[in-house]
C-alpha positions in Angstrom: -40.8 -40.8 43.1 -40.7 -44.4 42.0 -43.8 -45.2 44.0 -45.7 -42.3 42.4 -44.8 -43.7 38.9 -46.0 -47.1 39.9 -49.3 -45.7 41.2 -49.7 -43.7 37.9 -49.2 -46.7 35.7 -51.7 -48.7 37.8 -54.2 -45.9 37.5 -53.6 -45.7 33.7 -54.1 -49.4 33.3 -57.3 -49.4 35.2 -58.6 -46.5 33.2 -57.8 -48.2 29.9 -59.5 -51.4 31.1 -62.6 -49.6 32.2 -62.8 -47.7 28.9 -62.3 -50.9 26.9 -64.9 -52.7 28.9 -67.3 -49.8 28.4 -66.8 -49.9 24.6 -67.1 -53.7 24.6 -70.3 -53.5 26.5 -71.6 -50.8 24.2 -70.8 -52.8 21.0 -72.5 -55.9 22.4 -75.5 -53.9 23.4 -75.7 -52.1 20.0 -75.8 -55.4 18.1 -78.4 -56.9 20.3 -80.9 -54.1 20.3 -81.4 -54.4 16.6 -82.9 -57.8 15.6 -82.4 -58.7 11.9 -83.7 -61.9 10.3 -84.6 -63.4 6.9 -87.7 -65.6 6.5 -88.0 -67.9 3.4 -88.6 -71.5 2.3 -86.0 -74.0 3.4 -86.6 -76.3 0.3 -87.2 -75.0 -3.2 -87.4 -76.2 -6.8 -85.0 -74.8 -9.3 -86.6 -72.0 -11.3 -89.4 -71.6 -8.7 -90.1 -68.0 -7.6 -89.0 -67.6 -4.0 -90.0 -64.7 -1.7 -87.7 -63.7 1.1 -89.0 -61.5 3.9 -86.4 -59.4 5.7 -87.5 -58.2 9.1 -85.9 -56.0 11.6 -86.9 -54.6 15.0 -85.4 -52.0 17.4 -85.6 -53.7 20.8 -83.7 -51.0 22.6 -84.7 -47.6 24.0 -82.5 -45.6 21.7 -83.3 -44.3 18.2 -80.9 -45.4 15.4 -80.5 -43.1 12.5 -79.5 -43.2 8.8 -80.4 -46.9 8.4 -79.4 -48.7 5.2 -80.6 -52.3 4.4 -78.6 -54.4 1.9 -80.0 -57.7 0.7 -77.8 -60.1 -1.4 -79.6 -62.8 -3.4 -78.2 -66.3 -3.6 -75.6 -66.8 -6.3 -77.0 -67.4 -9.8 -80.5 -66.1 -8.9 -82.8 -64.7 -11.6 -84.2 -61.3 -10.5 -86.5 -58.8 -12.1 -83.8 -56.2 -12.7 -81.0 -58.7 -13.2 -79.0 -57.5 -10.2 -78.1 -59.7 -7.2 -77.9 -56.9 -4.6 -80.6 -54.5 -3.4 -79.9 -51.5 -1.3 -82.7 -49.7 0.6 -82.0 -46.3 2.0 -83.9 -43.6 3.9 -86.4 -43.3 1.0 -87.6 -46.8 1.5 -86.8 -47.3 5.2 -87.1 -43.8 6.7 -84.6 -41.6 8.4 -84.6 -43.6 11.7 -85.7 -46.7 13.4 -87.4 -45.8 16.7 -87.5 -47.9 19.9 -90.0 -50.8 19.4 -90.3 -50.1 15.7 -90.6 -53.2 13.4 -90.6 -53.4 9.6 -90.5 -56.1 6.9 -89.4 -56.0 3.2 -90.0 -58.5 0.5 -87.4 -59.7 -2.1 -88.3 -62.1 -4.9 -86.0 -64.2 -7.1 -85.8 -67.5 -8.9 -83.0 -69.8 -7.7 -80.9 -71.8 -10.1 -78.6 -74.7 -9.3 -78.4 -78.5 -9.1 -80.2 -80.8 -6.8 -79.2 -80.7 -3.1 -77.2 -77.4 -3.6 -77.4 -74.9 -0.8 -78.3 -71.3 -1.8 -77.6 -68.6 0.8 -79.2 -65.2 1.0 -77.6 -62.4 3.1 -78.9 -59.3 4.8 -77.0 -56.4 6.4 -78.5 -53.5 8.2 -76.1 -50.5 8.9 -77.1 -47.6 11.1 -75.8 -44.9 13.5 -77.1 -44.8 17.1 -78.4 -41.4 18.2 -75.7 -39.1 19.5 -72.9 -41.4 18.2 -70.7 -40.8 15.2 -69.7 -44.5 14.5 -71.8 -46.7 12.3 -72.8 -50.2 13.3 -74.2 -53.2 11.5 -76.3 -56.3 12.0 -75.9 -59.3 9.8 -77.9 -62.4 9.1 -78.1 -65.2 6.5 -80.7 -67.7 5.3 -80.1 -71.0 3.5 -82.5 -72.8 1.1 -81.8 -76.2 -0.4 -82.7 -76.9 -4.0 -84.6 -80.1 -3.4 -85.7 -80.7 -7.0 -84.7 -79.5 -10.5 -87.9 -80.1 -12.6 -86.0 -81.0 -15.8 -85.8 -84.3 -17.6 -82.3 -84.9 -19.0 -81.3 -88.4 -20.0 -79.5 -90.6 -22.5 -81.3 -93.0 -24.7 -79.2 -95.9 -26.0 -78.9 -99.6 -25.6 -77.1 -101.1 -22.6 -74.9 -103.3 -24.8 -73.0 -102.9 -28.1 -70.4 -104.7 -30.1 -66.9 -103.1 -30.4 -66.2 -101.1 -33.6 -69.9 -100.7 -34.1 -71.6 -97.5 -35.2 -74.0 -96.2 -32.6 -76.7 -93.6 -32.9 -78.0 -92.3 -29.6 -80.1 -89.5 -28.2 -79.8 -87.0 -25.4 -83.4 -85.9 -24.5 -84.4 -82.9 -22.4 -87.7 -81.6 -21.2 -88.7 -78.7 -18.9 -91.4 -78.7 -16.2 -90.2 -75.4 -14.8 -93.0 -72.8 -14.7 -90.7 -70.2 -16.2 -89.0 -69.8 -19.7 -85.3 -70.6 -19.5 -83.0 -68.8 -21.9 -79.3 -69.2 -22.8 -79.2 -72.9 -21.9 -76.3 -75.0 -22.8 -75.5 -78.7 -23.0 -72.1 -80.3 -22.7 -71.2 -83.9 -23.2 -68.1 -85.9 -22.3 -67.5 -89.1 -24.3 -65.7 -92.1 -23.0 -62.4 -93.3 -24.4 -62.7 -95.3 -27.6 -65.6 -93.2 -28.9 -65.2 -91.6 -32.3 -67.6 -88.8 -33.0 -69.0 -88.7 -36.5 -72.0 -86.3 -36.7 -74.8 -84.7 -34.6 -78.2 -83.2 -35.2 -78.4 -80.3 -34.5 -74.7 -79.7 -35.2 -72.4 -79.3 -32.2 -69.7 -76.8 -31.3 -66.4 -78.7 -31.3 -68.5 -81.9 -31.2 -69.3 -81.5 -27.5 -71.5 -78.4 -26.9 -74.9 -77.2 -27.9 -76.9 -74.1 -27.2 -80.6 -73.8 -26.5 -81.9 -70.3 -26.9 -85.2 -70.7 -25.1 -86.9 -73.6 -23.3 -90.5 -73.0 -22.1 -92.5 -75.1 -19.7 -93.7 -78.4 -21.3 -91.1 -77.9 -24.0 -88.2 -80.1 -24.9 -85.9 -81.4 -27.5 -83.4 -84.0 -28.6 -79.8 -84.1 -29.6 -78.9 -87.1 -31.8 -75.3 -88.2 -32.0 -73.7 -90.7 -34.3 -70.3 -92.2 -33.7 -68.3 -95.4 -33.4 -67.3 -97.0 -30.2 -64.5 -99.6 -29.6 -63.2 -101.4 -26.5 -62.5 -104.7 -24.9 -65.3 -107.2 -24.4 -66.8 -106.6 -20.9 -65.6 -103.0 -20.7 -68.2 -100.5 -19.7 -68.1 -97.1 -21.5 -69.7 -94.2 -19.6 -71.2 -91.2 -21.3 -71.7 -88.0 -19.2 -73.6 -84.8 -19.9 -74.5 -81.5 -18.2 -77.4 -79.2 -18.8 -76.9 -75.7 -17.5 -77.6 -72.0 -18.0 -75.1 -69.3 -19.0 -74.9 -66.3 -16.7 -72.3 -63.6 -17.4 -70.0 -66.1 -19.1 -70.3 -68.7 -16.3 -72.0 -72.1 -16.8 -74.5 -72.7 -14.0 -75.1 -76.5 -13.7 -78.8 -77.5 -13.5 -78.8 -81.2 -14.3 -76.4 -84.1 -15.0 -76.9 -87.3 -16.9 -74.7 -90.4 -17.0 -75.2 -93.8 -18.6 -73.0 -96.7 -19.4 -72.9 -99.1 -22.3 -71.1 -102.5 -22.2 -68.9 -103.9 -24.9 -70.1 -107.4 -25.8 -68.8 -110.1 -28.1 -70.4 -109.8 -31.6 -72.5 -112.7 -32.9 -74.3 -111.3 -36.0 -73.1 -109.1 -38.8 -75.5 -107.2 -41.1 -74.8 -105.4 -44.3 -76.8 -104.5 -47.4 -76.4 -103.4 -51.0 -78.8 -101.6 -53.4 -78.7 -102.5 -57.1 -75.5 -104.4 -56.4 -73.7 -101.4 -54.8 -73.1 -101.0 -51.0 -72.6 -97.2 -51.6 -75.5 -96.6 -54.0 -76.7 -93.1 -54.6 -80.4 -93.1 -55.7 -82.3 -91.0 -58.2 -85.9 -90.1 -58.2 -87.9 -92.7 -60.2 -85.3 -95.5 -59.5 -86.2 -99.1 -59.1 -84.2 -100.2 -56.1 -83.2 -103.9 -55.5 -82.4 -104.3 -51.8 -80.2 -107.3 -50.7 -79.7 -107.7 -47.0 -77.0 -110.1 -45.9 -76.6 -111.5 -42.4 -73.8 -113.6 -41.0 -73.3 -115.6 -37.8 -69.8 -114.5 -36.6 -70.3 -116.1 -33.2 -69.3 -119.6 -32.1 -72.8 -121.0 -31.6 -75.5 -121.8 -34.1 -78.5 -119.5 -34.1 -82.1 -120.7 -34.6 -85.6 -119.3 -35.2 -84.5 -115.8 -36.2 -86.7 -113.0 -37.6 -85.6 -110.1 -39.6 -87.5 -106.8 -39.9 -86.6 -103.9 -42.1 -88.4 -100.6 -41.7 -88.4 -98.0 -44.5 -88.3 -94.3 -43.9 -88.5 -91.6 -46.6 -91.2 -89.6 -48.3 -90.0 -90.5 -51.7 -90.5 -94.3 -51.3 -93.5 -95.5 -53.4 -94.7 -98.1 -50.9 -97.3 -99.5 -53.2 -94.6 -100.9 -55.5 -92.9 -103.2 -52.9 -92.2 -106.7 -54.1 -90.8 -109.5 -52.1 -90.8 -113.3 -52.4 -90.2 -114.3 -48.7 -91.3 -111.3 -46.7 -94.6 -109.8 -45.5 -95.1 -106.1 -45.9 -96.9 -104.2 -43.1 -98.0 -100.8 -44.6 -99.1 -99.5 -41.2 -95.5 -99.1 -40.1 -93.7 -99.4 -43.5 -92.0 -102.6 -42.4 -91.1 -105.8 -44.3 -90.9 -108.9 -42.0 -88.9 -112.0 -42.9 -89.3 -115.0 -40.5 -87.7 -118.4 -40.2 -90.8 -120.2 -41.6 -90.0 -118.9 -45.1 -86.3 -118.2 -45.0 -84.2 -121.4 -44.2 -81.1 -119.5 -43.0 -83.2 -117.7 -40.4 -84.4 -121.0 -39.1 -80.9 -122.3 -38.6 -77.7 -120.2 -39.1 -74.6 -122.1 -38.1 -71.4 -120.4 -37.0 -69.8 -118.4 -39.9 -72.8 -119.1 -42.2 -74.4 -116.3 -44.2 -78.0 -115.7 -45.3 -79.7 -113.2 -47.6 -83.2 -111.7 -48.1 -84.3 -109.3 -50.8 -87.0 -107.0 -51.9 -87.7 -104.4 -54.6 -89.3 -100.9 -54.4 -89.6 -97.8 -56.6 -88.9 -94.2 -55.7 -91.4 -91.7 -56.7 -90.5 -89.6 -59.8 -93.1 -86.9 -59.3 -92.6 -86.2 -55.6 -92.8 -82.5 -54.8 -91.0 -80.7 -52.0 -93.3 -79.2 -49.4 -90.7 -76.7 -48.2 -87.0 -76.1 -48.0 -86.8 -78.2 -44.9 -87.1 -81.2 -47.3 -83.6 -80.5 -48.9 -80.7 -83.0 -48.7 -83.0 -85.9 -49.4 -82.3 -89.3 -48.0 -84.0 -92.7 -47.7 -83.4 -94.8 -44.7 -84.0 -98.4 -43.7 -83.5 -99.8 -40.2 -82.8 -103.6 -39.9 -83.6 -105.6 -36.7 -82.4 -109.2 -36.6 -84.3 -110.7 -33.7 -83.1 -109.1 -30.5 -79.4 -109.7 -31.3 -78.4 -107.1 -33.9 -79.7 -104.0 -35.6 -78.3 -101.7 -38.2 -79.4 -98.5 -39.9 -78.5 -97.6 -43.5 -78.9 -94.2 -45.0 -78.9 -93.7 -48.8 -78.6 -90.3 -50.3 -80.9 -89.2 -53.2 -79.7 -87.0 -56.0 -81.5 -83.8 -56.7 -84.0 -84.0 -59.5 -82.9 -81.6 -62.2 -85.2 -80.7 -65.1 -84.6 -78.5 -68.1 -87.4 -77.6 -70.5 -86.9 -76.1 -74.0 -89.8 -74.4 -75.8 -90.0 -72.4 -79.0 -92.5 -69.7 -80.1 -93.2 -67.4 -83.0 -95.9 -65.5 -81.3 -94.4 -64.4 -78.0 -94.6 -61.3 -75.8 -90.9 -61.1 -75.0 -89.3 -60.1 -78.3 -92.0 -59.8 -81.0 -90.9 -62.0 -83.9 -91.0 -61.3 -87.6 -90.7 -63.2 -90.9 -93.0 -65.5 -92.8 -94.9 -68.3 -91.3 -94.6 -70.8 -93.0 -90.8 -70.3 -93.4 -89.7 -69.5 -96.9 -86.5 -70.3 -98.7 -84.1 -67.3 -98.5 -86.4 -65.4 -96.1 -85.5 -64.9 -92.4 -87.9 -65.8 -89.6 -87.2 -65.1 -86.0 -88.2 -67.3 -83.1 -88.1 -67.0 -79.3 -86.5 -70.0 -77.5 -87.3 -70.4 -73.8 -85.2 -72.4 -71.3 -86.8 -73.2 -68.0 -84.9 -75.0 -65.1 -86.3 -76.8 -62.0 -84.0 -78.0 -59.2 -85.9 -80.1 -56.6 -84.2 -81.6 -53.6 -80.6 -80.5 -53.0 -78.3 -77.5 -53.6 -76.3 -77.8 -56.8 -73.3 -76.0 -58.2 -71.4 -75.6 -61.5 -74.7 -75.5 -63.4 -74.4 -75.2 -67.1 -77.1 -75.4 -69.9 -75.9 -76.3 -73.4 -77.4 -76.6 -76.9 -76.3 -76.6 -80.5 -77.6 -74.2 -83.2 -78.0 -76.0 -86.6 -76.6 -74.5 -89.7 -78.7 -71.6 -91.0 -79.7 -70.5 -87.5 -78.1 -67.5 -85.8 -78.6 -65.5 -82.6 -80.0 -62.1 -82.9 -78.4 -60.9 -79.7 -81.7 -60.4 -77.9 -81.8 -62.0 -74.4 -84.2 -61.8 -71.5 -83.7 -61.1 -68.7 -80.8 -58.7 -69.4 -79.2 -59.7 -66.1 -78.3 -63.1 -67.6 -76.4 -61.7 -70.6 -73.0 -62.0 -69.0 -73.7 -65.7 -68.3 -74.7 -66.4 -71.9 -72.1 -67.3 -74.5 -71.9 -68.7 -78.1 -69.0 -70.5 -79.8 -69.3 -69.8 -83.6 -67.0 -72.8 -84.4 -68.8 -75.5 -82.5 -72.1 -73.5 -82.7 -72.7 -74.3 -79.0 -74.7 -72.0 -76.8 -73.8 -72.1 -73.0 -75.8 -70.6 -70.2 -73.5 -70.7 -67.1 -75.8 -70.4 -64.1 -73.2 -71.5 -61.5 -75.2 -72.3 -58.3 -78.9 -73.2 -57.6 -80.5 -73.8 -54.3 -82.9 -76.7 -53.5 -86.4 -75.9 -54.7 -85.4 -73.1 -57.1 -87.8 -73.0 -60.0 -90.1 -75.3 -58.0 -90.9 -73.5 -54.7 -90.0 -70.0 -55.8 -92.5 -67.2 -56.1 -93.4 -66.1 -59.6 -91.0 -63.1 -59.3 -87.9 -65.1 -58.3 -88.8 -67.9 -60.7 -87.8 -65.5 -63.6 -84.2 -66.2 -62.7 -84.8 -69.9 -63.5 -85.9 -69.0 -67.1 -84.0 -67.6 -70.0 -85.4 -66.4 -73.3 -83.3 -65.6 -76.4 -84.1 -64.9 -80.0 -82.8 -66.9 -83.0 -83.1 -66.2 -86.7 -83.6 -69.0 -89.3 -83.1 -68.7 -93.0 -84.0 -71.9 -94.9 -82.1 -73.1 -97.9 -83.6 -74.6 -101.0 -82.5 -78.1 -99.9 -84.9 -77.7 -96.9 -88.0 -76.9 -98.9 -90.9 -79.2 -98.0 -89.2 -80.1 -94.7 -89.6 -79.1 -91.0 -85.9 -78.6 -90.0 -84.7 -78.2 -86.5 -84.1 -74.6 -85.4 -82.3 -75.7 -82.2 -81.0 -79.1 -81.2 -81.4 -81.1 -77.9 -80.6 -79.0 -74.8 -78.7 -80.5 -71.8 -78.1 -79.3 -68.3 -75.1 -80.4 -66.2 -74.5 -79.8 -62.4 -72.8 -81.2 -59.4 -75.0 -82.2 -56.4 -73.4 -80.7 -53.3 -75.2 -83.2 -51.1 -74.4 -86.5 -52.9 -71.3 -85.1 -54.7 -72.6 -86.8 -57.9 -72.7 -85.3 -61.4 -76.2 -84.7 -62.7 -77.4 -84.4 -66.2 -80.8 -83.9 -67.8 -82.0 -83.3 -71.4 -84.8 -82.0 -73.4 -85.5 -82.7 -77.1 -84.8 -80.2 -79.9 -87.4 -78.0 -81.6 -88.3 -77.9 -85.3 -90.2 -75.3 -87.3 -93.6 -76.9 -86.3 -93.2 -75.3 -82.9 -95.2 -77.8 -80.9 -95.5 -75.4 -77.9 -96.9 -72.5 -80.0 -100.6 -73.2 -80.3 -100.9 -70.5 -83.0 -98.7 -72.4 -85.4 -100.0 -75.5 -87.1 -97.9 -78.4 -88.4 -98.6 -77.3 -91.9 -97.3 -73.8 -91.2 -94.1 -75.4 -90.1 -93.2 -76.8 -93.5 -90.6 -74.7 -95.4 -92.1 -73.2 -98.6 
């Protein structure tokens, strides 16, 4: 009995082994008879359109049925439909792959990534051999290397700087990719000791920028201003990344890195305008620039040259005056050299020198568009190759108020005698017009005093301004409270919106006997007050009062303005 059991176990083991070997042989065979491969470029450029060819062939003598081909694009690819996986079923492939049958399929995408990054495509073909229930699959992959990313991305700043010095540098980018890139982002990492001050365009949390669209042969610039400090000889490394956002993930395309060395200072430059280092200018100003330079190093400096370059549309370059400098109108520069300035010829340690010039600002400069708001003037100073500085001076908005009076007008229709008569009431229309040129302003108020014998009739145009118009009967002061005005309002506005920059109101004047033979004022000087949101300065402008001769009303003569 024991021998029979042993023989049975041996037989069972042999049967299991033979069956397992048969299945093993069948699986090996089933994978080999279907050949699957991906053809494509081994080296690509980022953003370049890549075509993958997926090819399969049935090398066996058995038909395989219900084939499904799945193709997976490399990670972070750009595809026509936005999906990274294509599945082809019987409609595209057919119901079966017959012995000897071969087919190819094309898949196109644009690959994104950084230089030398591997991008792998995958293909899987699943099927069921004829007369079998189980499904089998063949797999393959293909790897391309991103050999080049045709984007320019680099820092632009000097290689050396003094500690605690303000630095303005640029991060430039430009695309050679033959495809528009959207949803781009730039990230920057500052070195220790760097204090961020401002950036143009503005940054998110001082370190990130977004670029909505970047076409081929298109580019831009990020300008960053800050202060850097460190020990002499220390090298500060700035690093930045340019990438594209896909489904909330930042896909890196390009990196930039550049160092700047902290050096020992030797020259110090500062300036003042009209005796003030923090001067805020007004249109029409005469500016007296004084530029001071000091040798803070240990060695004497010789044969220096100083160049200051002026930038600003409001400069009147024809008014430049200087005793020791030469003005070059081609590049708006004034050049001071050691032949005329003794301190530039020899500047000993701890010695200080000075140059000066004068220039006017235009008073009648007009804005071209709202992009001209927040007006500044700038001058860059270069002292030989050893030091440079940039000074930015803010310019107040130009604020104008005009006051005009009419008897003959189309707004109210006035009445009463012309010339005015003692004891008789004559009404007049007073028009206030406001022009705000360069910057946004707030807390805007217009004020004027009504003389004795002059009263308001209550008529105002436009009616929308009635709630902003008030009169104090004790002080006899009229106040028009406008609140806020944008740059260019009353200057760049269309005729329709410019109405909001004008106010008309009617007054009534009844002369007394003491005014007979005179031309009395019917409204006194008007003043406008505002706060410039750009310069944070208080602004004021005035316009003279109006008497009964009504100089703006051409239908009224001076003789008709005399009280009878």
